[in-house]
MOPAC internal coordinates of N, CA, C and O (Angstrom, degrees):
PM7 1SCF
backbone

  N    0.0000 0     0.00 0     0.00 0    0    0    0
  C    1.4440 1     0.00 0     0.00 0    1    0    0
  C    1.5259 1   109.06 1     0.00 0    2    1    0
  O    1.2310 1   119.89 1   -46.30 1    3    2    1
  N    1.2896 1   117.82 1   133.70 1    3    2    1
  C    1.4565 1   123.29 1  -178.66 1    5    3    2
  C    1.5277 1   109.47 1   -73.65 1    6    5    3
  O    1.2310 1   121.46 1   -42.98 1    7    6    5
  N    1.3272 1   114.81 1   137.02 1    7    6    5
  C    1.4578 1   120.65 1   174.89 1    9    7    6
  C    1.5087 1   108.29 1  -130.35 1   10    9    7
  O    1.2310 1   120.63 1   -47.48 1   11   10    9
  N    1.3226 1   116.40 1   132.52 1   11   10    9
  C    1.4545 1   117.14 1   175.32 1   13   11   10
  C    1.5241 1   109.17 1   -80.02 1   14   13   11
  O    1.2310 1   120.39 1    -9.53 1   15   14   13
  N    1.3324 1   116.86 1   170.47 1   15   14   13
  C    1.4666 1   119.57 1  -174.66 1   17   15   14
  C    1.5227 1   111.83 1   -64.21 1   18   17   15
  O    1.2310 1   119.86 1   150.46 1   19   18   17
  N    1.3157 1   117.87 1   -29.54 1   19   18   17
  C    1.4643 1   120.04 1   178.51 1   21   19   18
  C    1.5185 1   110.38 1   -64.06 1   22   21   19
  O    1.2310 1   120.38 1   134.18 1   23   22   21
  N    1.3434 1   116.88 1   -45.82 1   23   22   21
  C    1.4643 1   120.47 1   177.98 1   25   23   22
  C    1.5160 1   110.92 1   -60.68 1   26   25   23
  O    1.2310 1   119.96 1   138.04 1   27   26   25
  N    1.3182 1   117.69 1   -41.96 1   27   26   25
  C    1.4526 1   121.54 1  -178.68 1   29   27   26
  C    1.5220 1   110.58 1   -67.81 1   30   29   27
  O    1.2310 1   119.95 1   139.89 1   31   30   29
  N    1.3255 1   117.71 1   -40.11 1   31   30   29
  C    1.4657 1   120.48 1   177.84 1   33   31   30
  C    1.5158 1   109.56 1   -60.80 1   34   33   31
  O    1.2310 1   120.47 1   134.82 1   35   34   33
  N    1.3247 1   116.71 1   -45.18 1   35   34   33
  C    1.4509 1   120.06 1   178.90 1   37   35   34
  C    1.5195 1   110.26 1   -60.86 1   38   37   35
  O    1.2310 1   120.16 1   140.11 1   39   38   37
  N    1.3271 1   117.30 1   -39.89 1   39   38   37
  C    1.4612 1   120.10 1   178.49 1   41   39   38
  C    1.5190 1   110.81 1   -67.09 1   42   41   39
  O    1.2310 1   120.28 1   142.62 1   43   42   41
  N    1.3348 1   117.06 1   -37.38 1   43   42   41
  C    1.4628 1   120.27 1   178.15 1   45   43   42
  C    1.5188 1   110.02 1   -62.67 1   46   45   43
  O    1.2310 1   120.43 1   135.82 1   47   46   45
  N    1.3178 1   116.78 1   -44.18 1   47   46   45
  C    1.4614 1   121.01 1   178.77 1   49   47   46
  C    1.5215 1   109.52 1   -69.12 1   50   49   47
  O    1.2310 1   120.12 1   138.48 1   51   50   49
  N    1.3084 1   117.37 1   -41.52 1   51   50   49
  C    1.4616 1   120.76 1   178.40 1   53   51   50
  C    1.5269 1   109.83 1   -62.36 1   54   53   51
  O    1.2310 1   120.15 1   150.20 1   55   54   53
  N    1.3153 1   117.32 1   -29.80 1   55   54   53
  C    1.4577 1   121.19 1   179.58 1   57   55   54
  C    1.5148 1   113.46 1   -63.14 1   58   57   55
  O    1.2310 1   119.95 1   157.63 1   59   58   57
  N    1.3325 1   117.70 1   -22.37 1   59   58   57
  C    1.4677 1   120.36 1   176.65 1   61   59   58
  C    1.5289 1   111.36 1  -117.06 1   62   61   59
  O    1.2310 1   120.68 1  -166.14 1   63   62   61
  N    1.3239 1   116.31 1    13.86 1   63   62   61
  C    1.4675 1   120.55 1  -179.96 1   65   63   62
  C    1.5229 1   109.98 1   -57.04 1   66   65   63
  O    1.2310 1   121.01 1   -46.67 1   67   66   65
  N    1.3143 1   115.68 1   133.33 1   67   66   65
  C    1.4569 1   120.64 1  -179.30 1   69   67   66
  C    1.5168 1   113.61 1    88.75 1   70   69   67
  O    1.2310 1   120.46 1   170.50 1   71   70   69
  N    1.3152 1   116.73 1    -9.50 1   71   70   69
  C    1.4595 1   121.71 1   176.78 1   73   71   70
  C    1.5222 1   106.98 1  -100.31 1   74   73   71
  O    1.2310 1   120.16 1   -46.00 1   75   74   73
  N    1.3063 1   117.30 1   134.00 1   75   74   73
  C    1.4564 1   121.55 1  -173.22 1   77   75   74
  C    1.5275 1   113.41 1   -82.26 1   78   77   75
  O    1.2310 1   120.07 1  -153.00 1   79   78   77
  N    1.3093 1   117.47 1    27.00 1   79   78   77
  C    1.4609 1   121.46 1  -179.51 1   81   79   78
  C    1.5255 1   110.52 1   -81.03 1   82   81   79
  O    1.2310 1   121.12 1   -35.30 1   83   82   81
  N    1.3300 1   115.47 1   144.70 1   83   82   81
  C    1.4508 1   122.19 1   178.35 1   85   83   82
  C    1.5334 1   109.26 1  -110.11 1   86   85   83
  O    1.2310 1   121.51 1   -40.03 1   87   86   85
  N    1.3255 1   114.71 1   139.97 1   87   86   85
  C    1.4567 1   120.46 1   178.52 1   89   87   86
  C    1.5280 1   110.31 1   -60.15 1   90   89   87
  O    1.2310 1   120.77 1   -43.24 1   91   90   89
  N    1.3015 1   116.14 1   136.76 1   91   90   89
  C    1.4684 1   125.19 1  -178.71 1   93   91   90
  C    1.5253 1   113.61 1    69.01 1   94   93   91
  O    1.2310 1   120.16 1  -172.05 1   95   94   93
  N    1.3127 1   117.29 1     7.95 1   95   94   93
  C    1.4636 1   121.21 1   174.65 1   97   95   94
  C    1.5258 1   109.81 1  -116.32 1   98   97   95
  O    1.2310 1   120.68 1   118.82 1   99   98   97
  N    1.3390 1   116.30 1   -61.18 1   99   98   97
  C    1.4669 1   120.88 1   178.89 1  101   99   98
  C    1.5204 1   112.48 1  -110.60 1  102  101   99
  O    1.2310 1   120.31 1   163.20 1  103  102  101
  N    1.3163 1   117.02 1   -16.80 1  103  102  101
  C    1.4655 1   122.64 1  -179.60 1  105  103  102
  C    1.5263 1   109.66 1  -141.93 1  106  105  103
  O    1.2310 1   121.11 1   -14.53 1  107  106  105
  N    1.3056 1   115.48 1   165.47 1  107  106  105
  C    1.4609 1   121.84 1   169.96 1  109  107  106
  C    1.5204 1   106.95 1  -122.67 1  110  109  107
  O    1.2310 1   120.37 1   -56.03 1  111  110  109
  N    1.3176 1   116.91 1   123.97 1  111  110  109
  C    1.4563 1   122.13 1  -179.38 1  113  111  110
  C    1.5164 1   110.04 1  -106.93 1  114  113  111
  O    1.2310 1   121.09 1   -19.51 1  115  114  113
  N    1.3193 1   115.52 1   160.49 1  115  114  113
  C    1.4475 1   121.30 1   175.87 1  117  115  114
  C    1.5090 1   110.44 1  -139.75 1  118  117  115
  O    1.2310 1   121.13 1   -21.19 1  119  118  117
  N    1.3297 1   115.44 1   158.81 1  119  118  117
  C    1.4581 1   120.58 1  -179.65 1  121  119  118
  C    1.5200 1   112.33 1   -84.60 1  122  121  119
  O    1.2310 1   120.01 1   159.77 1  123  122  121
  N    1.3244 1   117.58 1   -20.23 1  123  122  121
  C    1.4664 1   121.35 1  -179.19 1  125  123  122
  C    1.5250 1   108.03 1  -155.89 1  126  125  123
  O    1.2310 1   120.55 1    -1.21 1  127  126  125
  N    1.3128 1   116.55 1   178.79 1  127  126  125
  C    1.4677 1   119.14 1  -175.46 1  129  127  126
  C    1.5281 1   112.09 1   -63.69 1  130  129  127
  O    1.2310 1   119.88 1   148.66 1  131  130  129
  N    1.3271 1   117.83 1   -31.34 1  131  130  129
  C    1.4544 1   120.28 1   177.79 1  133  131  130
  C    1.5300 1   110.62 1   -68.00 1  134  133  131
  O    1.2310 1   120.75 1   138.11 1  135  134  133
  N    1.3379 1   116.17 1   -41.89 1  135  134  133
  C    1.4624 1   120.07 1   177.27 1  137  135  134
  C    1.5258 1   111.13 1   -63.05 1  138  137  135
  O    1.2310 1   120.37 1   138.41 1  139  138  137
  N    1.3179 1   116.90 1   -41.59 1  139  138  137
  C    1.4622 1   120.21 1   179.04 1  141  139  138
  C    1.5237 1   110.70 1   -63.39 1  142  141  139
  O    1.2310 1   120.67 1   137.72 1  143  142  141
  N    1.3302 1   116.33 1   -42.28 1  143  142  141
  C    1.4679 1   120.17 1   177.24 1  145  143  142
  C    1.5331 1   109.97 1   -62.77 1  146  145  143
  O    1.2310 1   120.39 1   139.97 1  147  146  145
  N    1.3191 1   116.87 1   -40.03 1  147  146  145
  C    1.4577 1   120.86 1   178.08 1  149  147  146
  C    1.5334 1   111.20 1   -63.27 1  150  149  147
  O    1.2310 1   120.57 1   141.87 1  151  150  149
  N    1.3333 1   116.51 1   -38.13 1  151  150  149
  C    1.4609 1   119.93 1   178.03 1  153  151  150
  C    1.5309 1   110.89 1   -65.40 1  154  153  151
  O    1.2310 1   120.21 1   140.36 1  155  154  153
  N    1.3073 1   117.21 1   -39.64 1  155  154  153
  C    1.4697 1   120.50 1   176.98 1  157  155  154
  C    1.5234 1   109.81 1   -62.94 1  158  157  155
  O    1.2310 1   120.52 1   137.85 1  159  158  157
  N    1.3348 1   116.61 1   -42.15 1  159  158  157
  C    1.4646 1   119.80 1   178.96 1  161  159  158
  C    1.5301 1   111.10 1   -64.41 1  162  161  159
  O    1.2310 1   120.14 1   145.52 1  163  162  161
  N    1.3346 1   117.33 1   -34.48 1  163  162  161
  C    1.4750 1   120.12 1   175.33 1  165  163  162
  C    1.5254 1   110.16 1   -58.02 1  166  165  163
  O    1.2310 1   120.71 1   138.33 1  167  166  165
  N    1.3238 1   116.25 1   -41.67 1  167  166  165
  C    1.4647 1   119.90 1   179.35 1  169  167  166
  C    1.5189 1   111.66 1   -64.67 1  170  169  167
  O    1.2310 1   120.29 1   140.49 1  171  170  169
  N    1.3286 1   117.05 1   -39.51 1  171  170  169
  C    1.4671 1   120.43 1   177.50 1  173  171  170
  C    1.5297 1   111.22 1   -66.16 1  174  173  171
  O    1.2310 1   120.77 1   141.98 1  175  174  173
  N    1.3234 1   116.14 1   -38.02 1  175  174  173
  C    1.4601 1   121.08 1  -174.27 1  177  175  174
  C    1.5256 1   114.12 1   -84.15 1  178  177  175
  O    1.2310 1   120.19 1   155.40 1  179  178  177
  N    1.3239 1   117.25 1   -24.60 1  179  178  177
  C    1.4635 1   121.36 1  -173.10 1  181  179  178
  C    1.5293 1   109.56 1  -121.51 1  182  181  179
  O    1.2310 1   120.98 1   -85.25 1  183  182  181
  N    1.3207 1   115.72 1    94.75 1  183  182  181
  C    1.4630 1   121.06 1  -177.57 1  185  183  182
  C    1.5200 1   111.89 1   -61.29 1  186  185  183
  O    1.2310 1   120.23 1   142.68 1  187  186  185
  N    1.3221 1   117.17 1   -37.32 1  187  186  185
  C    1.4687 1   120.41 1   178.88 1  189  187  186
  C    1.5213 1   111.27 1   -63.98 1  190  189  187
  O    1.2310 1   120.49 1   136.71 1  191  190  189
  N    1.3275 1   116.66 1   -43.29 1  191  190  189
  C    1.4629 1   120.64 1   177.36 1  193  191  190
  C    1.5202 1   110.45 1   -63.20 1  194  193  191
  O    1.2310 1   120.73 1   136.29 1  195  194  193
  N    1.3222 1   116.22 1   -43.71 1  195  194  193
  C    1.4634 1   120.91 1   177.96 1  197  195  194
  C    1.5336 1   110.42 1   -56.70 1  198  197  195
  O    1.2310 1   120.69 1   132.16 1  199  198  197
  N    1.3335 1   116.28 1   -47.84 1  199  198  197
  C    1.4675 1   120.92 1  -179.54 1  201  199  198
  C    1.5275 1   110.91 1   -63.03 1  202  201  199
  O    1.2310 1   120.25 1   136.89 1  203  202  201
  N    1.3272 1   117.13 1   -43.11 1  203  202  201
  C    1.4648 1   121.50 1  -179.65 1  205  203  202
  C    1.5283 1   110.89 1   -61.33 1  206  205  203
  O    1.2310 1   120.57 1   129.87 1  207  206  205
  N    1.3278 1   116.51 1   -50.13 1  207  206  205
  C    1.4640 1   120.70 1  -179.30 1  209  207  206
  C    1.5285 1   109.86 1   -62.25 1  210  209  207
  O    1.2310 1   120.24 1   135.03 1  211  210  209
  N    1.3214 1   117.15 1   -44.97 1  211  210  209
  C    1.4661 1   121.21 1  -178.75 1  213  211  210
  C    1.5276 1   111.24 1   -62.43 1  214  213  211
  O    1.2310 1   120.35 1   133.56 1  215  214  213
  N    1.3177 1   116.94 1   -46.44 1  215  214  213
  C    1.4742 1   120.30 1  -179.02 1  217  215  214
  C    1.5272 1   111.35 1   -66.80 1  218  217  215
  O    1.2310 1   120.57 1   135.41 1  219  218  217
  N    1.3306 1   116.51 1   -44.59 1  219  218  217
  C    1.4619 1   119.66 1   179.69 1  221  219  218
  C    1.5221 1   111.56 1   -64.61 1  222  221  219
  O    1.2310 1   120.53 1   139.60 1  223  222  221
  N    1.3200 1   116.59 1   -40.40 1  223  222  221
  C    1.4629 1   119.85 1   179.60 1  225  223  222
  C    1.5293 1   110.67 1   -65.06 1  226  225  223
  O    1.2310 1   120.51 1   138.03 1  227  226  225
  N    1.3081 1   116.62 1   -41.97 1  227  226  225
  C    1.4679 1   119.73 1   178.75 1  229  227  226
  C    1.5286 1   111.24 1   -63.48 1  230  229  227
  O    1.2310 1   120.46 1   136.37 1  231  230  229
  N    1.3356 1   116.73 1   -43.63 1  231  230  229
  C    1.4665 1   120.12 1   177.77 1  233  231  230
  C    1.5253 1   110.83 1   -60.11 1  234  233  231
  O    1.2310 1   120.86 1   136.40 1  235  234  233
  N    1.3304 1   115.95 1   -43.60 1  235  234  233
  C    1.4637 1   120.10 1   179.32 1  237  235  234
  C    1.5259 1   110.83 1   -60.83 1  238  237  235
  O    1.2310 1   120.40 1   133.51 1  239  238  237
  N    1.3140 1   116.84 1   -46.49 1  239  238  237
  C    1.4651 1   120.84 1  -178.88 1  241  239  238
  C    1.5196 1   110.42 1   -63.45 1  242  241  239
  O    1.2310 1   120.13 1   133.80 1  243  242  241
  N    1.3213 1   117.37 1   -46.20 1  243  242  241
  C    1.4599 1   120.63 1  -177.59 1  245  243  242
  C    1.5236 1   112.88 1   -68.30 1  246  245  243
  O    1.2310 1   119.98 1   146.95 1  247  246  245
  N    1.3299 1   117.64 1   -33.05 1  247  246  245
  C    1.4620 1   120.11 1  -176.84 1  249  247  246
  C    1.5240 1   113.66 1   -89.97 1  250  249  247
  O    1.2310 1   120.29 1   164.01 1  251  250  249
  N    1.3279 1   117.04 1   -15.99 1  251  250  249
  C    1.4593 1   119.66 1  -174.12 1  253  251  250
  C    1.5216 1   113.14 1  -121.28 1  254  253  251
  O    1.2310 1   120.00 1   144.39 1  255  254  253
  N    1.3207 1   117.60 1   -35.61 1  255  254  253
  C    1.4622 1   120.81 1  -170.23 1  257  255  254
  C    1.5263 1   113.77 1  -116.44 1  258  257  255
  O    1.2310 1   120.28 1  -169.39 1  259  258  257
  N    1.3367 1   117.06 1    10.61 1  259  258  257
  C    1.4551 1   120.80 1   174.54 1  261  259  258
  C    1.5331 1   108.38 1   -64.81 1  262  261  259
  O    1.2310 1   119.79 1   -38.61 1  263  262  261
  N    1.3182 1   118.00 1   141.39 1  263  262  261
  C    1.4647 1   121.28 1  -176.70 1  265  263  262
  C    1.5198 1   112.28 1   -58.36 1  266  265  263
  O    1.2310 1   119.76 1   141.67 1  267  266  265
  N    1.3147 1   118.06 1   -38.33 1  267  266  265
  C    1.4653 1   119.70 1   179.66 1  269  267  266
  C    1.5285 1   111.00 1   -63.15 1  270  269  267
  O    1.2310 1   120.32 1   140.99 1  271  270  269
  N    1.3041 1   117.00 1   -39.01 1  271  270  269
  C    1.4628 1   121.04 1   178.26 1  273  271  270
  C    1.5239 1   110.20 1   -68.05 1  274  273  271
  O    1.2310 1   120.67 1   136.01 1  275  274  273
  N    1.3174 1   116.33 1   -43.99 1  275  274  273
  C    1.4682 1   120.29 1   179.53 1  277  275  274
  C    1.5179 1   110.55 1   -62.69 1  278  277  275
  O    1.2310 1   120.07 1   135.20 1  279  278  277
  N    1.3216 1   117.47 1   -44.80 1  279  278  277
  C    1.4649 1   121.03 1   179.19 1  281  279  278
  C    1.5219 1   110.31 1   -62.30 1  282  281  279
  O    1.2310 1   119.81 1   138.48 1  283  282  281
  N    1.3240 1   117.96 1   -41.52 1  283  282  281
  C    1.4625 1   121.25 1   177.84 1  285  283  282
  C    1.5223 1   111.67 1   -59.63 1  286  285  283
  O    1.2310 1   120.14 1   136.10 1  287  286  285
  N    1.3261 1   117.33 1   -43.90 1  287  286  285
  C    1.4682 1   121.05 1   178.28 1  289  287  286
  C    1.5253 1   110.46 1   -65.68 1  290  289  287
  O    1.2310 1   120.37 1   139.06 1  291  290  289
  N    1.3177 1   116.89 1   -40.94 1  291  290  289
  C    1.4603 1   121.22 1   179.79 1  293  291  290
  C    1.5255 1   111.14 1   -65.37 1  294  293  291
  O    1.2310 1   120.15 1   139.66 1  295  294  293
  N    1.3252 1   117.32 1   -40.34 1  295  294  293
  C    1.4595 1   120.78 1   177.34 1  297  295  294
  C    1.5289 1   111.07 1   -61.44 1  298  297  295
  O    1.2310 1   120.14 1   140.38 1  299  298  297
  N    1.3341 1   117.34 1   -39.62 1  299  298  297
  C    1.4596 1   120.74 1   177.37 1  301  299  298
  C    1.5247 1   111.37 1   -62.55 1  302  301  299
  O    1.2310 1   120.73 1   139.37 1  303  302  301
  N    1.3275 1   116.21 1   -40.63 1  303  302  301
  C    1.4496 1   119.95 1   177.65 1  305  303  302
  C    1.5195 1   110.46 1   -63.64 1  306  305  303
  O    1.2310 1   120.42 1   133.55 1  307  306  305
  N    1.3376 1   116.81 1   -46.45 1  307  306  305
  C    1.4690 1   120.92 1   178.76 1  309  307  306
  C    1.5237 1   110.89 1   -59.34 1  310  309  307
  O    1.2310 1   120.48 1   136.46 1  311  310  309
  N    1.3303 1   116.68 1   -43.54 1  311  310  309
  C    1.4607 1   120.00 1  -179.76 1  313  311  310
  C    1.5215 1   111.25 1   -63.84 1  314  313  311
  O    1.2310 1   120.37 1   138.94 1  315  314  313
  N    1.3146 1   116.89 1   -41.06 1  315  314  313
  C    1.4695 1   120.70 1   179.53 1  317  315  314
  C    1.5342 1   111.53 1   -65.60 1  318  317  315
  O    1.2310 1   120.54 1   145.83 1  319  318  317
  N    1.3067 1   116.58 1   -34.17 1  319  318  317
  C    1.4706 1   120.54 1  -178.26 1  321  319  318
  C    1.5101 1   110.99 1   -77.40 1  322  321  319
  O    1.2310 1   120.04 1   146.41 1  323  322  321
  N    1.3175 1   117.52 1   -33.59 1  323  322  321
  C    1.4701 1   119.93 1  -174.83 1  325  323  322
  C    1.5216 1   113.44 1   -90.48 1  326  325  323
  O    1.2310 1   119.91 1   173.37 1  327  326  325
  N    1.3132 1   117.77 1    -6.63 1  327  326  325
  C    1.4796 1   119.69 1  -178.83 1  329  327  326
  C    1.4998 1   111.01 1   -83.82 1  330  329  327
  O    1.2310 1   120.10 1   180.00 1  331  330  329

């Protein structure tokens, strides 16, 4: 099925919807499959960018999506609802 670049961009953004990652900080987004391929090539070509994205993404995951953090937030919600 044909998709224009606008549809693909929306799908790219929807692909990380709900994740607190920022483009060019923790992730690289593209508007279409060619842009996504170009972003992957940037990572291969630019070791510093690769390291930055990898380190930032790991920090984001560990500080936001670690199970202990998620459970702590969920417990607060449960406590607020049951009080």
